[in-house]
N, C-alpha and C positions, 0 to 999 in steps of 0.2 A: 803599859795599859793603852788602848787605843782608844780614839776622839769617832763618837758615832755622827755620821751625818745624815741630813734622810733627803731625798731629792722630793720636789715637792709633789709628782706623780705619784708615789710610795704616801705619802701625806694624806692625800687625796683617797686614795686606794681604801687605805686602813682604817681610814674611821668610817668607810663603810660595813664593815663586819661588827662579827658580835662582838658584845662585849665581854662575856665570858674568856672569847679570842683571843680580843685586846688585852685581858689581863694574860693572858698564859703568854702572848708575844712578848710584851712588856720581859717578862720577867728571861725569856730567851734572848730577849735582845741584850737584855744588862749583862747575860753568863756572854753574849757573842764580845764584850767590849773584849774581854778575859786573854779568849783563845781563841781567835775565828776561822783560823784552819780547822780545828777539830769538832767546831760546830755545826758546821754547816758540810758539803759536798762538793766539791771544784769540780765544774762542769768541764766536760773534754777539748772543748775547740775554742774555750777563752782560759786564760794561762794564770787570769788573778782575777774570773768572776766564781762565786758560789751561790749556792742556793742551801736557805736553810726549812723545812720539815716544819709546819704549822698545820697541825692535823690535814684538811683537807688543801691548802694554798700553800705555798711554795715565798717564800722571801728571797729576794735576790738581791746579792749585795758583792761591791769590788772592796781591795782590798790593797793599800798603796804601803808599804812596808815603810820606804823611807822618809815616809809620813806620820807613820803609826794613829792612820786617822780609815775606817772602811766608811765605803757612799753606799747606803740604803739604797738600792733603784727602785722595786717595786714590788708590793707583792699579789701574786693573780694566785687565781682557783688552781684547781689542777686538771679541770677542763681546758683551758686558755694558757698554760704554759707552752704545749707546743709552736701557739700561734707565735707567743714572745717571742721565743728564742727563737725563732724563723726570722722575725725584722731586725733583731738584733744582729750587729757586726761593730768587729773593734773599734772601729772609728766610732763608731754611736757608744760607746763605751768611752771612748779615749773625750770624747766631748763632755760627756755628761761628770768625769771627774775633774777636766779641768776650768767646767763650768760650778761647780758645788765644794774643790776643794783648794 
């Protein structure tokens, strides 16, 4: 089983979504701890970055296999996901992992 860690940006944005979506999100995040590769969809350009569908939102997370930890980076509305992914770089992901893991 993996340990879940949450980036500050995710926590801030997660609080903004509706209560019913938070309940559904909590259930998905619990299942994510058991099998993170199967729950989410791997992103093509980042080898350890995944997205998890939550109705009209996407939850982005990175997996550290060696430490058995998952860093949940952010949650974005589907209209904003392209903008979020464009500003994301491999270096930024490594920096976030180092800060939070």
